[in-house]
DODREN-985902 format. One record per residue (C-alpha): residue number from 1; residue in three letters; x, y, z. Coordinates in nm, 3 decimals. Example, Ala and Ser with C-alpha at 12.3 -4.5 7.8 and 13.67 -1.06 7.14 Angstrom:
REM residues 2
R | 1 | ALA | 1.230 | -0.450 | 0.780
R | 2 | SER | 1.367 | -0.106 | 0.714
This chain:
REM residues 273
R | 1 | MET | -1.497 | -0.283 | 1.067
R | 2 | ASN | -1.503 | -0.662 | 1.043
R | 3 | GLN | -1.502 | -0.850 | 0.712
R | 4 | GLY | -1.869 | -0.945 | 0.736
R | 5 | THR | -1.980 | -0.576 | 0.772
R | 6 | TYR | -1.749 | -0.470 | 0.490
R | 7 | GLU | -1.891 | -0.736 | 0.252
R | 8 | TRP | -2.249 | -0.635 | 0.350
R | 9 | LEU | -2.185 | -0.270 | 0.273
R | 10 | GLU | -2.023 | -0.360 | -0.058
R | 11 | SER | -2.320 | -0.571 | -0.161
R | 12 | VAL | -2.568 | -0.296 | -0.058
R | 13 | ALA | -2.376 | -0.034 | -0.259
R | 14 | MET | -2.357 | -0.257 | -0.562
R | 15 | LYS | -2.735 | -0.333 | -0.540
R | 16 | MET | -2.818 | 0.034 | -0.500
R | 17 | GLY | -2.614 | 0.125 | -0.806
R | 18 | GLU | -2.757 | -0.160 | -1.025
R | 19 | ASP | -3.117 | -0.083 | -0.925
R | 20 | ALA | -3.075 | 0.291 | -0.976
R | 21 | LEU | -2.920 | 0.248 | -1.320
R | 22 | LYS | -3.185 | -0.004 | -1.431
R | 23 | GLU | -3.465 | 0.235 | -1.337
R | 24 | LEU | -3.283 | 0.534 | -1.488
R | 25 | ASN | -3.231 | 0.357 | -1.823
R | 26 | GLN | -3.594 | 0.248 | -1.826
R | 27 | LYS | -3.707 | 0.610 | -1.761
R | 28 | ILE | -3.478 | 0.749 | -2.030
R | 29 | ASN | -3.616 | 0.501 | -2.290
R | 30 | GLU | -3.975 | 0.606 | -2.192
R | 31 | ASP | -3.878 | 0.971 | -2.245
R | 32 | LYS | -3.744 | 0.925 | -2.593
R | 33 | ASP | -3.944 | 1.078 | -2.876
R | 34 | ASP | -4.071 | 0.896 | -3.189
R | 35 | ASN | -3.727 | 0.944 | -3.356
R | 36 | GLY | -3.544 | 0.784 | -3.057
R | 37 | ARG | -3.403 | 1.116 | -2.930
R | 38 | MET | -3.400 | 1.199 | -2.565
R | 39 | ASN | -3.587 | 1.498 | -2.457
R | 40 | ALA | -3.393 | 1.778 | -2.292
R | 41 | TYR | -3.267 | 1.717 | -1.941
R | 42 | THR | -3.216 | 2.033 | -1.739
R | 43 | GLU | -2.960 | 2.115 | -1.471
R | 44 | SER | -3.231 | 2.080 | -1.203
R | 45 | THR | -3.316 | 1.726 | -1.338
R | 46 | TYR | -2.946 | 1.627 | -1.303
R | 47 | SER | -2.931 | 1.771 | -0.948
R | 48 | LEU | -3.249 | 1.578 | -0.861
R | 49 | LEU | -3.094 | 1.254 | -0.980
R | 50 | VAL | -2.750 | 1.306 | -0.819
R | 51 | HIS | -2.854 | 1.453 | -0.478
R | 52 | PRO | -2.986 | 1.125 | -0.325
R | 53 | PHE | -2.655 | 0.951 | -0.411
R | 54 | GLU | -2.460 | 1.234 | -0.256
R | 55 | GLU | -2.673 | 1.220 | 0.061
R | 56 | VAL | -2.597 | 0.844 | 0.092
R | 57 | GLN | -2.229 | 0.902 | 0.029
R | 58 | SER | -2.217 | 1.189 | 0.279
R | 59 | ARG | -2.384 | 0.977 | 0.549
R | 60 | LEU | -2.153 | 0.682 | 0.488
R | 61 | SER | -1.851 | 0.910 | 0.503
R | 62 | GLU | -1.974 | 1.055 | 0.829
R | 63 | ILE | -2.016 | 0.709 | 0.977
R | 64 | PHE | -1.664 | 0.604 | 0.866
R | 65 | ALA | -1.522 | 0.931 | 1.007
R | 66 | GLN | -1.674 | 0.859 | 1.345
R | 67 | GLY | -1.545 | 0.504 | 1.328
R | 68 | TYR | -1.191 | 0.629 | 1.242
R | 69 | LEU | -1.186 | 0.859 | 1.545
R | 70 | GLN | -1.318 | 0.582 | 1.770
R | 71 | GLY | -1.051 | 0.349 | 1.627
R | 72 | LYS | -0.786 | 0.598 | 1.735
R | 73 | ASN | -0.950 | 0.626 | 2.080
R | 74 | VAL | -1.018 | 0.990 | 2.018
R | 75 | GLU | -1.325 | 1.170 | 2.146
R | 76 | LEU | -1.581 | 1.255 | 1.877
R | 77 | ASP | -1.546 | 1.612 | 1.764
R | 78 | ASP | -1.764 | 1.782 | 1.503
R | 79 | GLU | -1.476 | 1.966 | 1.335
R | 80 | LYS | -1.265 | 1.656 | 1.312
R | 81 | ILE | -1.553 | 1.447 | 1.180
R | 82 | GLY | -1.622 | 1.716 | 0.918
R | 83 | ILE | -1.265 | 1.718 | 0.792
R | 84 | ILE | -1.226 | 1.340 | 0.784
R | 85 | GLU | -1.575 | 1.304 | 0.624
R | 86 | THR | -1.468 | 1.542 | 0.345
R | 87 | ILE | -1.158 | 1.340 | 0.276
R | 88 | TYR | -1.356 | 1.019 | 0.256
R | 89 | GLN | -1.637 | 1.160 | 0.044
R | 90 | HIS | -1.406 | 1.334 | -0.205
R | 91 | TYR | -1.101 | 1.095 | -0.181
R | 92 | ASP | -1.059 | 1.085 | -0.558
R | 93 | PHE | -1.007 | 1.464 | -0.569
R | 94 | PHE | -0.737 | 1.465 | -0.306
R | 95 | GLU | -0.567 | 1.161 | -0.440
R | 96 | GLN | -0.561 | 1.305 | -0.791
R | 97 | GLN | -0.418 | 1.637 | -0.678
R | 98 | LEU | -0.135 | 1.465 | -0.492
R | 99 | GLY | -0.080 | 1.212 | -0.765
R | 100 | ALA | -0.050 | 1.480 | -1.029
R | 101 | PHE | 0.211 | 1.664 | -0.813
R | 102 | PHE | 0.426 | 1.354 | -0.782
R | 103 | GLU | 0.381 | 1.266 | -1.152
R | 104 | THR | 0.532 | 1.607 | -1.230
R | 105 | TYR | 0.806 | 1.637 | -0.965
R | 106 | GLU | 0.891 | 1.277 | -0.882
R | 107 | PRO | 0.814 | 1.112 | -1.215
R | 108 | ARG | 0.954 | 0.767 | -1.128
R | 109 | GLY | 0.631 | 0.584 | -1.041
R | 110 | CYS | 0.450 | 0.513 | -0.714
R | 111 | ASP | 0.264 | 0.851 | -0.745
R | 112 | PHE | -0.055 | 0.720 | -0.581
R | 113 | ASP | 0.132 | 0.520 | -0.314
R | 114 | LYS | 0.276 | 0.851 | -0.195
R | 115 | ALA | -0.062 | 1.016 | -0.227
R | 116 | SER | -0.218 | 0.740 | -0.012
R | 117 | PHE | 0.057 | 0.773 | 0.248
R | 118 | ILE | 0.008 | 1.147 | 0.277
R | 119 | LEU | -0.372 | 1.125 | 0.301
R | 120 | ASN | -0.347 | 0.852 | 0.570
R | 121 | SER | -0.096 | 1.070 | 0.752
R | 122 | PHE | -0.336 | 1.362 | 0.734
R | 123 | LEU | -0.624 | 1.157 | 0.871
R | 124 | HIS | -0.404 | 1.047 | 1.163
R | 125 | PHE | -0.287 | 1.409 | 1.219
R | 126 | THR | -0.647 | 1.536 | 1.217
R | 127 | ALA | -0.754 | 1.277 | 1.465
R | 128 | THR | -0.461 | 1.282 | 1.706
R | 129 | GLY | -0.259 | 1.602 | 1.633
R | 130 | GLU | 0.048 | 1.380 | 1.590
R | 131 | HIS | 0.272 | 1.377 | 1.285
R | 132 | VAL | 0.374 | 1.057 | 1.108
R | 133 | SER | 0.744 | 1.043 | 1.028
R | 134 | PHE | 0.823 | 1.158 | 0.680
R | 135 | GLU | 1.193 | 1.064 | 0.703
R | 136 | LYS | 1.246 | 0.849 | 0.392
R | 137 | GLY | 1.423 | 0.516 | 0.426
R | 138 | GLU | 1.610 | 0.357 | 0.142
R | 139 | LYS | 1.322 | 0.123 | 0.053
R | 140 | GLU | 1.032 | 0.336 | 0.156
R | 141 | PHE | 0.908 | 0.418 | -0.193
R | 142 | TRP | 0.572 | 0.535 | -0.064
R | 143 | LYS | 0.721 | 0.847 | 0.103
R | 144 | PRO | 0.798 | 1.171 | -0.080
R | 145 | LYS | 1.156 | 1.262 | -0.136
R | 146 | LEU | 1.123 | 1.617 | 0.002
R | 147 | GLY | 0.907 | 1.812 | 0.237
R | 148 | THR | 0.840 | 1.789 | 0.605
R | 149 | ALA | 0.533 | 1.635 | 0.767
R | 150 | GLU | 0.418 | 1.990 | 0.855
R | 151 | GLN | 0.450 | 2.107 | 0.499
R | 152 | TRP | 0.257 | 1.812 | 0.355
R | 153 | MET | -0.024 | 1.842 | 0.615
R | 154 | THR | -0.051 | 2.211 | 0.526
R | 155 | PHE | -0.072 | 2.120 | 0.165
R | 156 | VAL | -0.360 | 1.874 | 0.217
R | 157 | SER | -0.533 | 2.126 | 0.440
R | 158 | SER | -0.506 | 2.381 | 0.159
R | 159 | LEU | -0.677 | 2.128 | -0.075
R | 160 | LEU | -0.983 | 2.145 | 0.151
R | 161 | TRP | -0.998 | 2.521 | 0.083
R | 162 | LEU | -0.929 | 2.478 | -0.285
R | 163 | ARG | -1.225 | 2.238 | -0.318
R | 164 | ASN | -1.445 | 2.509 | -0.171
R | 165 | GLY | -1.327 | 2.768 | -0.426
R | 166 | LYS | -1.062 | 2.944 | -0.212
R | 167 | PRO | -0.723 | 2.880 | -0.371
R | 168 | GLU | -0.504 | 3.129 | -0.182
R | 169 | SER | -0.363 | 2.889 | 0.079
R | 170 | TYR | -0.325 | 2.619 | -0.185
R | 171 | MET | -0.129 | 2.842 | -0.417
R | 172 | LYS | 0.108 | 2.943 | -0.129
R | 173 | SER | 0.156 | 2.585 | -0.009
R | 174 | TYR | 0.199 | 2.445 | -0.363
R | 175 | SER | 0.459 | 2.710 | -0.442
R | 176 | GLU | 0.653 | 2.629 | -0.129
R | 177 | LEU | 0.675 | 2.261 | -0.213
R | 178 | VAL | 0.760 | 2.327 | -0.578
R | 179 | GLY | 1.043 | 2.553 | -0.461
R | 180 | LEU | 1.191 | 2.269 | -0.262
R | 181 | TYR | 1.174 | 2.033 | -0.557
R | 182 | MET | 1.317 | 2.282 | -0.802
R | 183 | VAL | 1.631 | 2.323 | -0.593
R | 184 | GLY | 1.666 | 1.945 | -0.594
R | 185 | VAL | 1.603 | 1.944 | -0.972
R | 186 | GLU | 1.883 | 2.184 | -1.045
R | 187 | GLN | 2.121 | 1.980 | -0.827
R | 188 | GLU | 2.027 | 1.664 | -1.012
R | 189 | LYS | 2.071 | 1.824 | -1.350
R | 190 | ASN | 2.412 | 1.954 | -1.257
R | 191 | ARG | 2.507 | 1.611 | -1.128
R | 192 | LEU | 2.400 | 1.440 | -1.448
R | 193 | HIS | 2.573 | 1.703 | -1.664
R | 194 | ASP | 2.908 | 1.660 | -1.479
R | 195 | ILE | 2.895 | 1.280 | -1.510
R | 196 | ILE | 2.793 | 1.268 | -1.879
R | 197 | THR | 3.030 | 1.541 | -2.008
R | 198 | SER | 3.325 | 1.390 | -1.827
R | 199 | SER | 3.252 | 1.045 | -1.983
R | 200 | PRO | 3.484 | 0.935 | -2.263
R | 201 | TYR | 3.169 | 0.848 | -2.464
R | 202 | TYR | 3.031 | 1.201 | -2.457
R | 203 | LYS | 3.022 | 1.384 | -2.798
R | 204 | SER | 2.780 | 1.672 | -2.774
R | 205 | HIS | 2.447 | 1.797 | -2.631
R | 206 | GLU | 2.152 | 2.006 | -2.739
R | 207 | VAL | 1.818 | 2.130 | -2.619
R | 208 | LYS | 1.518 | 2.004 | -2.811
R | 209 | ASP | 1.147 | 2.013 | -2.717
R | 210 | GLU | 1.226 | 2.131 | -2.365
R | 211 | HIS | 1.457 | 1.834 | -2.310
R | 212 | LEU | 1.830 | 1.818 | -2.294
R | 213 | TYR | 1.985 | 1.551 | -2.515
R | 214 | TYR | 2.343 | 1.422 | -2.467
R | 215 | HIS | 2.483 | 1.241 | -2.767
R | 216 | LEU | 2.719 | 0.943 | -2.699
R | 217 | ALA | 2.923 | 0.705 | -2.903
R | 218 | SER | 3.153 | 0.405 | -2.862
R | 219 | GLY | 3.285 | 0.283 | -3.198
R | 220 | GLU | 2.979 | 0.199 | -3.412
R | 221 | GLU | 2.754 | 0.200 | -3.113
R | 222 | THR | 2.566 | 0.523 | -3.029
R | 223 | GLY | 2.336 | 0.643 | -2.763
R | 224 | THR | 2.158 | 0.941 | -2.607
R | 225 | VAL | 2.076 | 1.044 | -2.253
R | 226 | ARG | 1.758 | 1.253 | -2.239
R | 227 | VAL | 1.712 | 1.478 | -1.939
R | 228 | ASP | 1.369 | 1.634 | -1.888
R | 229 | VAL | 1.270 | 1.958 | -1.717
R | 230 | VAL | 1.253 | 1.796 | -1.372
R | 231 | GLY | 1.581 | 1.618 | -1.398
R | 232 | THR | 1.457 | 1.269 | -1.489
R | 233 | HIS | 1.698 | 1.092 | -1.727
R | 234 | ARG | 1.662 | 0.811 | -1.979
R | 235 | VAL | 1.938 | 0.626 | -2.158
R | 236 | ARG | 1.889 | 0.502 | -2.513
R | 237 | TYR | 2.147 | 0.310 | -2.717
R | 238 | TYR | 2.177 | 0.175 | -3.072
R | 239 | THR | 2.401 | -0.107 | -3.178
R | 240 | PRO | 2.489 | -0.217 | -3.542
R | 241 | GLU | 2.267 | -0.528 | -3.516
R | 242 | MET | 1.973 | -0.299 | -3.436
R | 243 | LYS | 2.006 | -0.121 | -3.773
R | 244 | GLY | 1.738 | -0.202 | -4.030
R | 245 | ILE | 1.480 | -0.276 | -3.763
R | 246 | LYS | 1.182 | -0.040 | -3.770
R | 247 | LEU | 1.177 | 0.218 | -3.491
R | 248 | THR | 0.859 | 0.076 | -3.333
R | 249 | GLU | 1.013 | -0.270 | -3.342
R | 250 | LYS | 1.336 | -0.136 | -3.181
R | 251 | ILE | 1.141 | 0.009 | -2.891
R | 252 | ARG | 0.934 | -0.310 | -2.848
R | 253 | ARG | 1.237 | -0.544 | -2.874
R | 254 | ARG | 1.486 | -0.329 | -2.682
R | 255 | MET | 1.479 | -0.554 | -2.386
R | 256 | THR | 1.584 | -0.850 | -2.604
R | 257 | PHE | 1.918 | -0.674 | -2.661
R | 258 | THR | 2.190 | -0.688 | -2.395
R | 259 | PRO | 2.322 | -0.335 | -2.331
R | 260 | PRO | 2.691 | -0.292 | -2.423
R | 261 | ASP | 2.928 | -0.265 | -2.132
R | 262 | TRP | 2.986 | 0.110 | -2.192
R | 263 | VAL | 2.612 | 0.169 | -2.163
R | 264 | LYS | 2.594 | -0.035 | -1.844
R | 265 | GLU | 2.892 | 0.164 | -1.702
R | 266 | LEU | 2.732 | 0.500 | -1.783
R | 267 | SER | 2.387 | 0.397 | -1.661
R | 268 | PHE | 2.532 | 0.281 | -1.332
R | 269 | ALA | 2.718 | 0.610 | -1.285
R | 270 | LEU | 2.400 | 0.808 | -1.356
R | 271 | GLY | 2.190 | 0.599 | -1.121
R | 272 | LYS | 1.900 | 0.364 | -1.213
R | 273 | LEU | 1.584 | 0.517 | -1.345
């Protein structure tokens, strides 16, 4: 699609939305009773309002699906068009499901970059039957840490069934991916435990609110390392000059303090967040 066509479609969509909302607000105001209350709107009324928008969205998604296949030099196929159309029309659903997974099992940001990469990979796979490489390079933050291309394509495919009220394949695929991550989680927790407890600054540790807290000290300076249920860690430290400052102010101004050398040393050993 060239830039001119894209801008035209954008302007049409905006005008449709503005005109529809203007008319809807006008009609709602006309339907209010003498006390300014709206009369009851039934489910059928809602469906009547929403259906035309869904029809437009469905048609646009179909057009884009056909264009996607043509852009890949792939012969048009009803099944492929149907799958790609569903992804386009309900993109938010698929993106949110994947984003939520990464927020839980890879909670270090870029959740939706990974979701976008996987969905684009799925579109390519649907069109061509070819898998995109999921091998993660050092700076490829948009790729998931674990899972093969086949496993992620199966997971997205299961989301199609989930959206239609059939969760069986989704539950199986989800459990398989979670199993991979939980193995990695235990390995990461063990790694952190060994590093922290062998540090000369380590004093004790405790479980609190489903988190593992390691308590550290170096002279008058103290600190904690919090490890959550999926192995993500966070280092906190407190120096004498920070005493007397309100907790909220400590958190806000933390970046104005230069971490002590022992905190830098431990943070480096643990690995950057």
